[in-house]
N, C-alpha and C positions, 0 to 999 in steps of 0.2 A: 509454332503450331497454330493452326487456324481454329478459331472459336466458332463452331457452328451452332446456331440456335435451332432447337426442335420446336415444331409447331404442331399442336394437336388439331386435326381437321375433323369437324363434325359433318356427317352426311345425313341430312334429314331423310326420313323414309320416302317422302314424295320425290325428292331429287334422286334418291338411290334407285328408283324404278327406271329412271332414264327416259329419254324421248328419242324415238326413232327419227332419223333424218337421212335422206338419200341425196340431198343437195345442199351445199353451203355456198352462200354468196358473200364474197369478201370485198369490202370497200375501205377506203381510208380518207382521212383528212390530214392536215399538217400535224395534228396532235394525237390522233388515235386511229386504230384499226377496228372495223366493225365486221363481225361475222354473224350473218343471219342463217340459222339452221331451218331448212324447210323440208317438206315432204312432197314429192311429185308422184301422183298416182295415175295409172294408165286411164286414158279417156277423159281426164279432167284438164281444162285449160288454165286452171288457177291453182296456185300453190300458196299455202298459208305459212307464215313464219311462226315457228313454235318456240324459238328461243333466239335472243340476240345477246351476243357477248361483245363488250367494248373493252379494248386493250390499249395500253400505251404502246408506242412503237417498240420499246425495249421488251415488254412482255410478249408482244406479237412475235418478235424474233426468237425469244426463248421458247415459245410454244412451237414454232416451226422447227427448231433444233430438237425438241423433245419428240415431236411427231416423226421426224427423220430417223432419230435413234431407235424409236420403237418400231418403225416400219422395217428398218434393217434387221432388227432382232427377230421380228415376226417372219420375214422372208427367209432368214437363215434357218429357222426352225421348220417352217411350213411350205417353203418354196415361193417363187416369184408370184406376185399378184398381177394377173394379166388384165389389161383394160382394153375392151373391144372398141372398134371404131364407132359402133352404135352408141355406146355409152358416152363417147366424146360428143357426138352430135346431139344426144339427148340433153346434155347440160350446157350446150352452146359453145364448146371449144372449137 
C-alpha cells in the first residue's frame, strides 16, 4: 500500500484573485523551465510580465501532464476548444 502524504495548501487572498494572462512565454535552460505570464492588449506594442514561474524539468513535465489531463476533461464536458489562425499569428506561432 502506498503511503501518500497530504499537504495543506494556503491560498493568500491576493493570490486567490488571480492575474489575467493571454500570453505565456516559455523558455528553458539545462536546469529549469521559465514561464512568463504576460497580457497583450490591442493597440499596444509592449507587453508586461505579470508573473514568472520557474520550474525544475521534472515539475515542468508534471505541469504539462496536469494541463493535458484537465484540457481533456474540459473538452469532454464543454466541447473542443478551437484556436483560430488569427490567434496563432497574434502570439507568434
